[in-house]
Backbone as numpy.savetxt, mean C-alpha at the origin, in Angstrom:
# Nx Ny Nz CAx CAy CAz Cx Cy Cz
-5.46 -5.81 17.84 -5.37 -5.34 16.16 -4.79 -3.97 15.99
-3.79 -3.85 15.19 -3.01 -2.63 14.89 -3.39 -2.28 13.55
-2.98 -0.86 13.04 -2.77 -0.74 11.81 -1.22 -0.15 11.45
-1.23 -0.45 10.05 -0.34 0.34 9.01 -0.73 1.55 8.35
0.45 2.25 8.30 0.02 3.42 7.57 0.21 3.81 6.02
-0.31 3.76 5.40 -0.35 3.63 3.71 -0.13 5.16 2.99
0.86 5.46 1.87 1.48 6.32 1.32 0.95 6.41 0.11
0.23 7.46 -0.56 0.14 7.20 -1.86 0.89 8.25 -2.57
1.51 8.04 -3.51 2.08 8.95 -4.70 1.95 8.97 -5.71
1.70 10.42 -6.28 1.72 10.62 -7.86 0.07 9.91 -8.18
0.07 9.12 -9.21 -1.09 8.87 -9.85 -1.75 7.98 -8.57
-1.47 7.04 -8.01 -2.19 6.54 -6.69 -2.59 7.45 -5.92
-1.74 8.83 -5.55 -2.59 9.91 -4.84 -4.14 10.15 -5.35
-3.86 10.60 -6.80 -4.92 10.93 -7.23 -6.09 9.70 -7.28
-5.70 8.94 -7.55 -6.94 8.06 -7.41 -7.35 7.41 -5.85
-6.71 7.74 -4.98 -6.94 7.76 -3.69 -7.95 8.38 -3.37
-7.42 9.81 -3.92 -8.21 11.09 -3.44 -7.67 11.60 -2.25
-6.10 11.27 -1.63 -5.88 11.74 -0.59 -4.05 11.30 -0.43
-3.41 11.65 0.66 -2.24 11.34 0.71 -1.47 10.19 1.45
-2.60 9.95 2.44 -2.46 8.83 3.06 -3.26 8.07 3.94
-3.34 6.77 4.14 -4.62 6.23 4.93 -4.11 5.02 5.76
-4.93 4.56 6.41 -4.63 3.41 7.26 -5.23 2.30 7.00
-4.63 0.83 7.42 -5.26 -0.45 7.19 -4.91 -1.10 8.00
-5.92 -1.83 8.61 -6.12 -2.60 9.79 -4.89 -3.92 9.72
-4.64 -4.17 10.43 -3.36 -5.12 10.74 -3.18 -6.26 11.99
-3.43 -7.28 11.86 -3.04 -8.05 13.15 -1.76 -8.50 13.28
-1.88 -8.43 14.64 -0.33 -8.64 15.36 0.38 -9.50 14.64
0.09 -10.90 14.35 0.97 -11.61 13.32 1.12 -11.34 11.86
0.17 -9.80 11.69 1.00 -9.60 10.46 -0.18 -9.50 9.52
-0.13 -9.19 8.03 -0.67 -9.57 7.00 0.19 -9.86 5.52
-0.32 -10.63 4.53 0.40 -10.76 3.67 0.16 -9.50 3.05
0.76 -9.26 1.56 0.29 -8.47 0.40 -1.35 -8.54 0.06
-0.92 -9.73 -0.26 -2.81 -10.01 -0.86 -3.83 -9.44 0.25
-3.81 -9.73 1.65 -4.44 -8.93 2.09 -4.82 -7.44 2.32
-3.30 -7.40 2.46 -3.08 -5.64 2.60 -4.17 -4.95 1.06
-3.48 -5.64 -0.30 -4.66 -4.70 -1.29 -6.00 -5.01 -0.67
-6.37 -6.33 -0.54 -8.41 -6.62 0.03 -8.66 -5.45 0.83
-7.98 -5.30 1.49 -8.55 -4.29 2.48 -8.41 -2.66 1.93
-7.33 -2.78 1.41 -6.80 -1.00 1.00 -8.40 -0.91 -0.42
-8.37 -1.71 -1.35 -9.38 -1.65 -2.03 -10.79 -1.84 -1.62
-11.38 -2.60 -0.42 -12.34 -2.34 0.20 -12.87 -0.48 0.13
-11.68 0.37 0.52 -11.49 1.55 0.66 -11.47 2.72 -0.15
-10.82 2.12 -0.75 -10.14 2.49 -2.09 -10.30 2.10 -3.37
-11.50 1.59 -3.53 -11.70 0.96 -5.01 -11.11 1.49 -6.53
-10.65 2.54 -6.21 -10.20 3.53 -7.49 -8.81 3.05 -8.03
-7.90 2.12 -6.66 -6.93 1.63 -6.50 -6.51 0.48 -7.53
-7.60 0.00 -7.84 -7.74 -1.43 -8.65 -7.34 -1.44 -9.65
-7.07 -0.38 -10.39 -6.56 -0.05 -11.81 -4.83 -0.15 -11.91
-4.63 0.62 -10.94 -3.21 1.04 -10.36 -2.50 -0.11 -9.94
-3.34 -1.41 -9.61 -2.75 -2.52 -8.59 -1.55 -3.24 -9.39
-2.00 -3.65 -10.65 -0.42 -4.12 -11.44 0.80 -3.28 -11.85
0.53 -1.95 -11.84 1.63 -1.47 -12.16 2.44 -0.57 -10.72
1.74 -0.16 -10.01 2.71 0.12 -8.57 3.32 -0.68 -8.11
4.84 -0.27 -7.37 5.14 -1.13 -6.79 4.88 -0.44 -4.88
5.21 -1.75 -4.42 4.75 -1.56 -3.06 5.73 -1.40 -2.09
6.27 -0.29 -1.15 7.26 -0.65 -0.25 6.82 -0.44 0.97
7.77 -1.53 1.92 7.36 -1.37 3.30 9.03 -0.55 4.02
8.33 0.22 4.95 9.45 0.73 5.38 10.46 1.44 4.69
10.25 2.14 3.62 11.06 2.82 2.71 12.29 1.54 2.03
11.49 0.72 1.73 12.16 -0.38 1.07 11.40 -1.22 0.18
11.33 -1.54 -1.22 10.24 -2.34 -2.05 10.42 -3.60 -1.11
9.00 -3.80 -0.98 8.73 -5.25 -0.41 9.27 -6.13 -1.29
9.98 -7.00 -0.47 10.12 -8.66 -1.08 8.95 -9.66 -1.07
8.96 -10.38 -2.32 8.09 -11.13 -2.37 8.40 -12.45 -0.79
7.09 -12.43 -0.89 6.47 -13.34 0.64 6.72 -12.25 1.81
6.93 -11.25 1.48 7.30 -10.42 3.13 5.71 -9.65 3.58
5.71 -10.00 4.60 4.53 -9.63 5.19 4.70 -8.01 5.83
3.25 -7.36 6.01 3.11 -6.21 6.73 3.06 -6.46 8.38
3.45 -5.47 9.26 2.98 -5.67 10.88 2.39 -4.52 11.49
2.19 -4.57 12.27 1.24 -3.31 13.15 2.72 -1.75 12.90
2.35 -0.95 12.73 3.37 0.15 12.88 3.95 0.38 11.44
4.23 -0.61 10.61 4.49 -0.51 9.48 4.38 0.55 8.71
5.16 1.33 7.56 4.58 2.17 6.85 4.76 1.72 5.42
3.34 1.54 4.48 3.50 1.28 3.08 3.42 2.22 2.12
3.81 2.23 1.24 3.80 3.71 0.20 3.60 2.66 -1.31
2.66 3.55 -2.12 2.36 2.94 -3.22 2.99 3.89 -4.19
4.31 3.42 -4.86 4.85 3.73 -5.80 4.68 3.75 -7.40
4.11 4.26 -8.21 3.47 4.05 -9.30 5.13 4.51 -10.27
5.13 3.61 -11.39 6.22 3.86 -12.51 6.02 5.41 -12.37
7.72 5.56 -12.50 7.94 7.11 -12.72 9.29 7.08 -14.00
9.24 8.48 -14.57 10.10 8.10 -15.42 11.08 9.41 -15.91
11.78 9.86 -16.29 12.60 10.71 -16.61 13.65 10.88 -17.76
14.32 12.28 -17.42 15.22 12.04 -18.63 16.24 13.22 -18.34
């Protein structure tokens, strides 16, 4: 079993209380639902953001049905606004 690195940005960083973490990941990979299950087990305060954050994998937004593999880097990116 390996792991993937998770980066937290903006409100996700505040909710997690840290800038990054790791999530266990089997060699065959894990789906987004399992990723969230494992992440929320360690950082339950992120639950309120789940519906509003975008998940990126290796600097690209995660596509529907795409899995994480050991060594991947995930990022939780809350909505942003600008002007």
